[in-house]
VEXKE-527333 format. One record per atom (N, C-alpha, C): residue in three letters; z, x, y negated; atom name; residue number from 1. Coordinates in pm, whole numbers, always signed. Each point is the difference from the previous one (the first is absolute). Example, Ala and Ser with C-alpha at 12.3 -4.5 7.8 and 13.67 -1.06 7.14 Angstrom:
BEGIN
@code->ALA | Z->+780 | X->+1319 | Y->+569 | site->N | pos->1
@code->ALA | Z->+0 | X->-89 | Y->-119 | site->CA | pos->1
@code->ALA | Z->+0 | X->+90 | Y->-120 | site->C | pos->1
@code->SER | Z->-72 | X->-35 | Y->-105 | site->N | pos->2
@code->SER | Z->+6 | X->+82 | Y->-119 | site->CA | pos->2
@code->SER | Z->+73 | X->-77 | Y->-109 | site->C | pos->2
***
This chain:
BEGIN
@code->MET | Z->+13080 | X->+5857 | Y->-16802 | site->N | pos->1
@code->MET | Z->+43 | X->-71 | Y->-117 | site->CA | pos->1
@code->MET | Z->+40 | X->+98 | Y->-109 | site->C | pos->1
@code->LEU | Z->+65 | X->+110 | Y->+40 | site->N | pos->2
@code->LEU | Z->+39 | X->+99 | Y->-100 | site->CA | pos->2
@code->LEU | Z->-121 | X->+69 | Y->-60 | site->C | pos->2
@code->GLY | Z->-108 | X->+9 | Y->+75 | site->N | pos->3
@code->GLY | Z->-123 | X->+62 | Y->-50 | site->CA | pos->3
@code->GLY | Z->-60 | X->-80 | Y->-115 | site->C | pos->3
@code->LEU | Z->+16 | X->-128 | Y->-1 | site->N | pos->4
@code->LEU | Z->-51 | X->-84 | Y->-107 | site->CA | pos->4
@code->LEU | Z->+95 | X->-7 | Y->-118 | site->C | pos->4
@code->ALA | Z->+124 | X->+17 | Y->+21 | site->N | pos->5
@code->ALA | Z->+99 | X->-11 | Y->-107 | site->CA | pos->5
@code->ALA | Z->-1 | X->+122 | Y->-91 | site->C | pos->5
@code->ALA | Z->-35 | X->+115 | Y->+51 | site->N | pos->6
@code->ALA | Z->+2 | X->+123 | Y->-81 | site->CA | pos->6
@code->ALA | Z->-100 | X->-6 | Y->-116 | site->C | pos->6
@code->PRO | Z->-125 | X->-38 | Y->+20 | site->N | pos->7
@code->PRO | Z->-93 | X->-6 | Y->-114 | site->CA | pos->7
@code->PRO | Z->+41 | X->-107 | Y->-103 | site->C | pos->7
@code->VAL | Z->+54 | X->-111 | Y->+46 | site->N | pos->8
@code->VAL | Z->+43 | X->-104 | Y->-92 | site->CA | pos->8
@code->VAL | Z->+117 | X->+49 | Y->-84 | site->C | pos->8
@code->ALA | Z->+93 | X->+66 | Y->+61 | site->N | pos->9
@code->ALA | Z->+115 | X->+53 | Y->-73 | site->CA | pos->9
@code->ALA | Z->-44 | X->+108 | Y->-98 | site->C | pos->9
@code->ALA | Z->-98 | X->+81 | Y->+37 | site->N | pos->10
@code->ALA | Z->-49 | X->+105 | Y->-89 | site->CA | pos->10
@code->ALA | Z->-70 | X->-61 | Y->-121 | site->C | pos->10
@code->ALA | Z->-74 | X->-107 | Y->+20 | site->N | pos->11
@code->ALA | Z->-70 | X->-64 | Y->-111 | site->CA | pos->11
@code->ALA | Z->+98 | X->-63 | Y->-97 | site->C | pos->11
@code->GLN | Z->+110 | X->-47 | Y->+47 | site->N | pos->12
@code->GLN | Z->+99 | X->-61 | Y->-86 | site->CA | pos->12
@code->GLN | Z->+76 | X->+104 | Y->-80 | site->C | pos->12
@code->SER | Z->+2 | X->+124 | Y->+43 | site->N | pos->13
@code->SER | Z->+77 | X->+102 | Y->-71 | site->CA | pos->13
@code->SER | Z->-76 | X->+58 | Y->-120 | site->C | pos->13
@code->TYR | Z->-131 | X->-23 | Y->-10 | site->N | pos->14
@code->TYR | Z->-78 | X->+50 | Y->-114 | site->CA | pos->14
@code->TYR | Z->+23 | X->-89 | Y->-123 | site->C | pos->14
@code->PRO | Z->+3 | X->+61 | Y->-116 | site->N | pos->15
@code->PRO | Z->+11 | X->-82 | Y->-122 | site->CA | pos->15
@code->PRO | Z->-125 | X->-87 | Y->-15 | site->C | pos->15
@code->PRO | Z->+11 | X->-116 | Y->-63 | site->N | pos->16
@code->PRO | Z->-113 | X->-93 | Y->-9 | site->CA | pos->16
@code->PRO | Z->-121 | X->+60 | Y->-73 | site->C | pos->16
@code->GLU | Z->+21 | X->+89 | Y->-96 | site->N | pos->17
@code->GLU | Z->-114 | X->+57 | Y->-74 | site->CA | pos->17
@code->GLU | Z->-82 | X->+96 | Y->+84 | site->C | pos->17
@code->LEU | Z->+53 | X->+48 | Y->+111 | site->N | pos->18
@code->LEU | Z->-75 | X->+91 | Y->+86 | site->CA | pos->18
@code->LEU | Z->-77 | X->-73 | Y->+109 | site->C | pos->18
@code->ILE | Z->+33 | X->-125 | Y->+25 | site->N | pos->19
@code->ILE | Z->-71 | X->-77 | Y->+101 | site->CA | pos->19
@code->ILE | Z->-134 | X->-43 | Y->-59 | site->C | pos->19
@code->GLN | Z->-107 | X->+24 | Y->+74 | site->N | pos->20
@code->GLN | Z->-134 | X->-35 | Y->-49 | site->CA | pos->20
@code->GLN | Z->-16 | X->-150 | Y->-4 | site->C | pos->20
@code->ARG | Z->-59 | X->-46 | Y->-108 | site->N | pos->21
@code->ARG | Z->-25 | X->-143 | Y->-17 | site->CA | pos->21
@code->ARG | Z->-149 | X->-28 | Y->+15 | site->C | pos->21
@code->ASP | Z->-30 | X->-122 | Y->+24 | site->N | pos->22
@code->ASP | Z->-139 | X->-42 | Y->+8 | site->CA | pos->22
@code->ASP | Z->-49 | X->-31 | Y->-141 | site->C | pos->22
@code->ASP | Z->-69 | X->+97 | Y->-62 | site->N | pos->23
@code->ASP | Z->-45 | X->-14 | Y->-138 | site->CA | pos->23
@code->ASP | Z->-141 | X->-55 | Y->-8 | site->C | pos->23
@code->ARG | Z->-57 | X->-43 | Y->+111 | site->N | pos->24
@code->ARG | Z->-137 | X->-50 | Y->-4 | site->CA | pos->24
@code->ARG | Z->-10 | X->-129 | Y->-81 | site->C | pos->24
@code->ASN | Z->+103 | X->-80 | Y->+1 | site->N | pos->25
@code->ASN | Z->-5 | X->-127 | Y->-73 | site->CA | pos->25
@code->ASN | Z->+29 | X->+17 | Y->-148 | site->C | pos->25
@code->ARG | Z->+62 | X->+110 | Y->-35 | site->N | pos->26
@code->ARG | Z->+30 | X->+24 | Y->-141 | site->CA | pos->26
@code->ARG | Z->-123 | X->+55 | Y->-70 | site->C | pos->26
@code->GLU | Z->-19 | X->-43 | Y->-124 | site->N | pos->27
@code->GLU | Z->-115 | X->+46 | Y->-77 | site->CA | pos->27
@code->GLU | Z->+30 | X->+139 | Y->-55 | site->C | pos->27
@code->ARG | Z->-97 | X->+86 | Y->+9 | site->N | pos->28
@code->ARG | Z->+18 | X->+136 | Y->-51 | site->CA | pos->28
@code->ARG | Z->-13 | X->+0 | Y->-151 | site->C | pos->28
@code->ARG | Z->+79 | X->+82 | Y->-63 | site->N | pos->29
@code->ARG | Z->+1 | X->+10 | Y->-145 | site->CA | pos->29
@code->ARG | Z->-37 | X->+141 | Y->-43 | site->C | pos->29
@code->LEU | Z->-67 | X->+9 | Y->-114 | site->N | pos->30
@code->LEU | Z->-31 | X->+129 | Y->-59 | site->CA | pos->30
@code->LEU | Z->+122 | X->+50 | Y->-75 | site->C | pos->30
@code->PRO | Z->+4 | X->+128 | Y->-36 | site->N | pos->31
@code->PRO | Z->+117 | X->+53 | Y->-72 | site->CA | pos->31
@code->PRO | Z->+32 | X->-75 | Y->-130 | site->C | pos->31
@code->ASP | Z->-101 | X->-58 | Y->-63 | site->N | pos->32
@code->ASP | Z->+27 | X->-73 | Y->-124 | site->CA | pos->32
@code->ASP | Z->+41 | X->-146 | Y->+26 | site->C | pos->32
@code->GLY | Z->+14 | X->-40 | Y->+126 | site->N | pos->33
@code->GLY | Z->+49 | X->-132 | Y->+34 | site->CA | pos->33
@code->GLY | Z->-107 | X->-103 | Y->+29 | site->C | pos->33
@code->ARG | Z->-126 | X->+32 | Y->-25 | site->N | pos->34
@code->ARG | Z->-108 | X->-95 | Y->+25 | site->CA | pos->34
@code->ARG | Z->-28 | X->-10 | Y->+150 | site->C | pos->34
@code->SER | Z->-52 | X->-112 | Y->+41 | site->N | pos->35
@code->SER | Z->-40 | X->-21 | Y->+138 | site->CA | pos->35
@code->SER | Z->-121 | X->+89 | Y->+31 | site->C | pos->35
@code->GLN | Z->+7 | X->+71 | Y->+111 | site->N | pos->36
@code->GLN | Z->-110 | X->+89 | Y->+38 | site->CA | pos->36
@code->GLN | Z->-126 | X->-81 | Y->+29 | site->C | pos->36
@code->THR | Z->+15 | X->-114 | Y->+64 | site->N | pos->37
@code->THR | Z->-116 | X->-84 | Y->+32 | site->CA | pos->37
@code->THR | Z->-68 | X->-50 | Y->-127 | site->C | pos->37
@code->GLU | Z->+78 | X->-48 | Y->-95 | site->N | pos->38
@code->GLU | Z->-58 | X->-49 | Y->-125 | site->CA | pos->38
@code->GLU | Z->-69 | X->+111 | Y->-77 | site->C | pos->38
@code->ALA | Z->+59 | X->+118 | Y->+0 | site->N | pos->39
@code->ALA | Z->-62 | X->+114 | Y->-69 | site->CA | pos->39
@code->ALA | Z->-132 | X->+37 | Y->+65 | site->C | pos->39
@code->MET | Z->-5 | X->-5 | Y->+134 | site->N | pos->40
@code->MET | Z->-125 | X->+32 | Y->+70 | site->CA | pos->40
@code->MET | Z->-107 | X->-106 | Y->-29 | site->C | pos->40
@code->ILE | Z->+40 | X->-125 | Y->-6 | site->N | pos->41
@code->ILE | Z->-96 | X->-108 | Y->-29 | site->CA | pos->41
@code->ILE | Z->-56 | X->+17 | Y->-141 | site->C | pos->41
@code->LYS | Z->+85 | X->+31 | Y->-96 | site->N | pos->42
@code->LYS | Z->-47 | X->+20 | Y->-138 | site->CA | pos->42
@code->LYS | Z->-94 | X->+119 | Y->-10 | site->C | pos->42
@code->GLU | Z->+32 | X->+107 | Y->+70 | site->N | pos->43
@code->GLU | Z->-85 | X->+120 | Y->-3 | site->CA | pos->43
@code->GLU | Z->-134 | X->-29 | Y->+67 | site->C | pos->43
@code->ASP | Z->+2 | X->-72 | Y->+111 | site->N | pos->44
@code->ASP | Z->-126 | X->-37 | Y->+66 | site->CA | pos->44
@code->ASP | Z->-85 | X->-90 | Y->-89 | site->C | pos->44
@code->HIS | Z->+64 | X->-92 | Y->-72 | site->N | pos->45
@code->HIS | Z->-72 | X->-88 | Y->-92 | site->CA | pos->45
@code->HIS | Z->-69 | X->+82 | Y->-109 | site->C | pos->45
@code->LYS | Z->+73 | X->+96 | Y->-53 | site->N | pos->46
@code->LYS | Z->-56 | X->+88 | Y->-103 | site->CA | pos->46
@code->LYS | Z->-119 | X->+78 | Y->+54 | site->C | pos->46
@code->ARG | Z->+13 | X->+55 | Y->+119 | site->N | pos->47
@code->ARG | Z->-110 | X->+76 | Y->+62 | site->CA | pos->47
@code->ARG | Z->-119 | X->-90 | Y->+30 | site->C | pos->47
@code->ASN | Z->+27 | X->-123 | Y->+44 | site->N | pos->48
@code->ASN | Z->-109 | X->-93 | Y->+28 | site->CA | pos->48
@code->ASN | Z->-80 | X->-30 | Y->-126 | site->C | pos->48
@code->LEU | Z->+68 | X->-22 | Y->-111 | site->N | pos->49
@code->LEU | Z->-70 | X->-27 | Y->-126 | site->CA | pos->49
@code->LEU | Z->-85 | X->+119 | Y->-42 | site->C | pos->49
@code->GLU | Z->+54 | X->+121 | Y->+15 | site->N | pos->50
@code->GLU | Z->-77 | X->+120 | Y->-34 | site->CA | pos->50
@code->GLU | Z->-122 | X->+14 | Y->+90 | site->C | pos->50
@code->ASP | Z->+19 | X->-24 | Y->+130 | site->N | pos->51
@code->ASP | Z->-112 | X->+12 | Y->+94 | site->CA | pos->51
@code->ASP | Z->-105 | X->-108 | Y->-26 | site->C | pos->51
@code->LEU | Z->+42 | X->-120 | Y->-35 | site->N | pos->52
@code->LEU | Z->-96 | X->-107 | Y->-28 | site->CA | pos->52
@code->LEU | Z->-82 | X->+32 | Y->-124 | site->C | pos->52
@code->LYS | Z->+62 | X->+61 | Y->-100 | site->N | pos->53
@code->LYS | Z->-75 | X->+43 | Y->-119 | site->CA | pos->53
@code->LYS | Z->-102 | X->+107 | Y->+38 | site->C | pos->53
@code->LYS | Z->+43 | X->+93 | Y->+85 | site->N | pos->54
@code->LYS | Z->-91 | X->+105 | Y->+47 | site->CA | pos->54
@code->LYS | Z->-118 | X->-62 | Y->+76 | site->C | pos->54
@code->MET | Z->+28 | X->-101 | Y->+81 | site->N | pos->55
@code->MET | Z->-106 | X->-66 | Y->+75 | site->CA | pos->55
@code->MET | Z->-99 | X->-71 | Y->-92 | site->C | pos->55
@code->ARG | Z->+53 | X->-66 | Y->-105 | site->N | pos->56
@code->ARG | Z->-89 | X->-65 | Y->-97 | site->CA | pos->56
@code->ARG | Z->-92 | X->+102 | Y->-67 | site->C | pos->56
@code->ASP | Z->+57 | X->+116 | Y->-36 | site->N | pos->57
@code->ASP | Z->-80 | X->+105 | Y->-64 | site->CA | pos->57
@code->ASP | Z->-108 | X->+53 | Y->+95 | site->C | pos->57
@code->LEU | Z->+36 | X->+21 | Y->+126 | site->N | pos->58
@code->LEU | Z->-97 | X->+47 | Y->+98 | site->CA | pos->58
@code->LEU | Z->-113 | X->-100 | Y->+19 | site->C | pos->58
@code->ILE | Z->+34 | X->-127 | Y->+10 | site->N | pos->59
@code->ILE | Z->-102 | X->-104 | Y->+17 | site->CA | pos->59
@code->ILE | Z->-92 | X->-5 | Y->-121 | site->C | pos->59
@code->ALA | Z->+58 | X->+10 | Y->-119 | site->N | pos->60
@code->ALA | Z->-81 | X->-3 | Y->-122 | site->CA | pos->60
@code->ALA | Z->-97 | X->+118 | Y->-4 | site->C | pos->60
@code->ASP | Z->+47 | X->+119 | Y->+40 | site->N | pos->61
@code->ASP | Z->-86 | X->+118 | Y->+1 | site->CA | pos->61
@code->ASP | Z->-116 | X->-16 | Y->+98 | site->C | pos->61
@code->VAL | Z->+31 | X->-49 | Y->+118 | site->N | pos->62
@code->VAL | Z->-105 | X->-20 | Y->+101 | site->CA | pos->62
@code->VAL | Z->-99 | X->-105 | Y->-48 | site->C | pos->62
@code->GLU | Z->+51 | X->-108 | Y->-57 | site->N | pos->63
@code->GLU | Z->-88 | X->-107 | Y->-48 | site->CA | pos->63
@code->GLU | Z->-95 | X->+50 | Y->-109 | site->C | pos->63
@code->LYS | Z->+53 | X->+78 | Y->-95 | site->N | pos->64
@code->LYS | Z->-84 | X->+55 | Y->-107 | site->CA | pos->64
@code->LYS | Z->-109 | X->+91 | Y->+57 | site->C | pos->64
@code->ASP | Z->+38 | X->+83 | Y->+95 | site->N | pos->65
@code->ASP | Z->-95 | X->+94 | Y->+59 | site->CA | pos->65
@code->ASP | Z->-109 | X->-74 | Y->+79 | site->C | pos->65
@code->ILE | Z->+38 | X->-104 | Y->+71 | site->N | pos->66
@code->ILE | Z->-98 | X->-77 | Y->+76 | site->CA | pos->66
@code->ILE | Z->-96 | X->-73 | Y->-94 | site->C | pos->66
@code->GLU | Z->+53 | X->-56 | Y->-108 | site->N | pos->67
@code->GLU | Z->-87 | X->-68 | Y->-97 | site->CA | pos->67
@code->GLU | Z->-97 | X->+99 | Y->-66 | site->C | pos->67
@code->LYS | Z->+50 | X->+121 | Y->-25 | site->N | pos->68
@code->LYS | Z->-84 | X->+102 | Y->-65 | site->CA | pos->68
@code->LYS | Z->-114 | X->+44 | Y->+90 | site->C | pos->68
@code->THR | Z->+28 | X->+18 | Y->+129 | site->N | pos->69
@code->THR | Z->-103 | X->+50 | Y->+92 | site->CA | pos->69
@code->THR | Z->-85 | X->-112 | Y->+58 | site->C | pos->69
@code->GLY | Z->+40 | X->-121 | Y->-18 | site->N | pos->70
@code->GLY | Z->-77 | X->-111 | Y->+54 | site->CA | pos->70
@code->GLY | Z->+24 | X->-22 | Y->+148 | site->C | pos->70
@code->GLY | Z->+97 | X->+68 | Y->+58 | site->N | pos->71
@code->GLY | Z->+33 | X->-20 | Y->+140 | site->CA | pos->71
@code->GLY | Z->-90 | X->+72 | Y->+98 | site->C | pos->71
@code->GLN | Z->-97 | X->+78 | Y->-49 | site->N | pos->72
@code->GLN | Z->-93 | X->+68 | Y->+88 | site->CA | pos->72
@code->GLN | Z->+60 | X->+129 | Y->+58 | site->C | pos->72
@code->VAL | Z->+92 | X->+62 | Y->-73 | site->N | pos->73
@code->VAL | Z->+55 | X->+128 | Y->+42 | site->CA | pos->73
@code->VAL | Z->+151 | X->-15 | Y->+18 | site->C | pos->73
@code->VAL | Z->+49 | X->+54 | Y->+111 | site->N | pos->74
@code->VAL | Z->+144 | X->+0 | Y->+25 | site->CA | pos->74
@code->VAL | Z->+50 | X->+141 | Y->-27 | site->C | pos->74
@code->SER | Z->+84 | X->+14 | Y->-101 | site->N | pos->75
@code->SER | Z->+49 | X->+134 | Y->-34 | site->CA | pos->75
@code->SER | Z->+124 | X->+33 | Y->+82 | site->C | pos->75
@code->LEU | Z->+21 | X->+129 | Y->+20 | site->N | pos->76
@code->LEU | Z->+119 | X->+45 | Y->+71 | site->CA | pos->76
@code->LEU | Z->+126 | X->-32 | Y->-79 | site->C | pos->76
@code->ASP | Z->-9 | X->+3 | Y->-133 | site->N | pos->77
@code->ASP | Z->+116 | X->-35 | Y->-82 | site->CA | pos->77
@code->ASP | Z->+44 | X->-144 | Y->+26 | site->C | pos->77
@code->ASN | Z->-98 | X->-90 | Y->+12 | site->N | pos->78
@code->ASN | Z->+36 | X->-139 | Y->+29 | site->CA | pos->78
@code->ASN | Z->+64 | X->-15 | Y->+136 | site->C | pos->78
@code->LEU | Z->-50 | X->+73 | Y->+98 | site->N | pos->79
@code->LEU | Z->+60 | X->-6 | Y->+133 | site->CA | pos->79
@code->LEU | Z->+143 | X->+53 | Y->-3 | site->C | pos->79
@code->LYS | Z->+24 | X->+107 | Y->-75 | site->N | pos->80
@code->LYS | Z->+135 | X->+54 | Y->-13 | site->CA | pos->80
@code->LYS | Z->+92 | X->-99 | Y->-71 | site->C | pos->80
@code->ARG | Z->-52 | X->-65 | Y->-103 | site->N | pos->81
@code->ARG | Z->+80 | X->-101 | Y->-72 | site->CA | pos->81
@code->ARG | Z->+35 | X->-116 | Y->+92 | site->C | pos->81
@code->LEU | Z->-95 | X->-43 | Y->+80 | site->N | pos->82
@code->LEU | Z->+25 | X->-111 | Y->+91 | site->CA | pos->82
@code->LEU | Z->+100 | X->+39 | Y->+109 | site->C | pos->82
@code->GLU | Z->-4 | X->+123 | Y->+47 | site->N | pos->83
@code->GLU | Z->+98 | X->+47 | Y->+97 | site->CA | pos->83
@code->GLU | Z->+139 | X->+4 | Y->-62 | site->C | pos->83
@code->GLU | Z->+7 | X->+47 | Y->-125 | site->N | pos->84
@code->GLU | Z->+129 | X->+2 | Y->-71 | site->CA | pos->84
@code->GLU | Z->+51 | X->-142 | Y->-22 | site->C | pos->84
@code->LEU | Z->-90 | X->-92 | Y->-29 | site->N | pos->85
@code->LEU | Z->+36 | X->-140 | Y->-16 | site->CA | pos->85
@code->LEU | Z->+58 | X->-56 | Y->+129 | site->C | pos->85
@code->GLU | Z->-61 | X->+33 | Y->+111 | site->N | pos->86
@code->GLU | Z->+48 | X->-48 | Y->+129 | site->CA | pos->86
@code->GLU | Z->+139 | X->+57 | Y->+32 | site->C | pos->86
@code->LYS | Z->+20 | X->+128 | Y->-23 | site->N | pos->87
@code->LYS | Z->+130 | X->+63 | Y->+25 | site->CA | pos->87
@code->LYS | Z->+108 | X->-63 | Y->-87 | site->C | pos->87
@code->THR | Z->-34 | X->-22 | Y->-126 | site->N | pos->88
@code->THR | Z->+97 | X->-58 | Y->-93 | site->CA | pos->88
@code->THR | Z->+35 | X->-143 | Y->+40 | site->C | pos->88
@code->SER | Z->-99 | X->-76 | Y->+42 | site->N | pos->89
@code->SER | Z->+27 | X->-138 | Y->+40 | site->CA | pos->89
@code->SER | Z->+88 | X->-4 | Y->+126 | site->C | pos->89
@code->LYS | Z->-18 | X->+95 | Y->+90 | site->N | pos->90
@code->LYS | Z->+84 | X->+6 | Y->+120 | site->CA | pos->90
@code->LYS | Z->+145 | X->+34 | Y->-37 | site->C | pos->90
@code->ARG | Z->+17 | X->+90 | Y->-97 | site->N | pos->91
@code->ARG | Z->+137 | X->+33 | Y->-45 | site->CA | pos->91
@code->ARG | Z->+68 | X->-122 | Y->-59 | site->C | pos->91
@code->VAL | Z->-72 | X->-74 | Y->-83 | site->N | pos->92
@code->VAL | Z->+57 | X->-120 | Y->-62 | site->CA | pos->92
@code->VAL | Z->+35 | X->-102 | Y->+109 | site->C | pos->92
@code->ARG | Z->-92 | X->-21 | Y->+93 | site->N | pos->93
@code->ARG | Z->+25 | X->-96 | Y->+108 | site->CA | pos->93
@code->ARG | Z->+122 | X->+39 | Y->+83 | site->C | pos->93
@code->ASP | Z->+11 | X->+129 | Y->+33 | site->N | pos->94
@code->ASP | Z->+114 | X->+45 | Y->+80 | site->CA | pos->94
@code->ASP | Z->+132 | X->-19 | Y->-74 | site->C | pos->94
@code->ARG | Z->+0 | X->+28 | Y->-131 | site->N | pos->95
@code->ARG | Z->+122 | X->-22 | Y->-79 | site->CA | pos->95
@code->ARG | Z->+38 | X->-147 | Y->-3 | site->C | pos->95
@code->MET | Z->-100 | X->-87 | Y->-11 | site->N | pos->96
@code->MET | Z->+28 | X->-144 | Y->-8 | site->CA | pos->96
@code->MET | Z->+48 | X->-55 | Y->+134 | site->C | pos->96
@code->ARG | Z->-42 | X->+58 | Y->+109 | site->N | pos->97
@code->ARG | Z->+44 | X->-46 | Y->+133 | site->CA | pos->97
@code->ARG | Z->+142 | X->+46 | Y->+33 | site->C | pos->97
@code->ARG | Z->+49 | X->+99 | Y->-70 | site->N | pos->98
@code->ARG | Z->+129 | X->+59 | Y->+33 | site->CA | pos->98
@code->ARG | Z->+114 | X->-100 | Y->-12 | site->C | pos->98
@code->TYR | Z->-6 | X->-94 | Y->-93 | site->N | pos->99
@code->TYR | Z->+114 | X->-89 | Y->-24 | site->CA | pos->99
@code->TYR | Z->-31 | X->-141 | Y->+33 | site->C | pos->99
***
């Protein structure tokens, strides 16, 4: 019985500010007071818009090149653009799945 009482008595002797709290339920804040989650969502939204614009430009470039060649020749530049388009779309999708 004394073996169990010693840790309890020791925990009671620490000041309350030194006892670790469960901060998982509390929302994290940035130094300027904004919610960290909201800031991350806004930043992801901004990045998604930039990436979507980049994707539109890549698609337009590939479409112009295909129309110019008549679809008979596949250029390495188009393949690289399409790979970049795929990578960018995966980044956007992953960001959107995060929340």
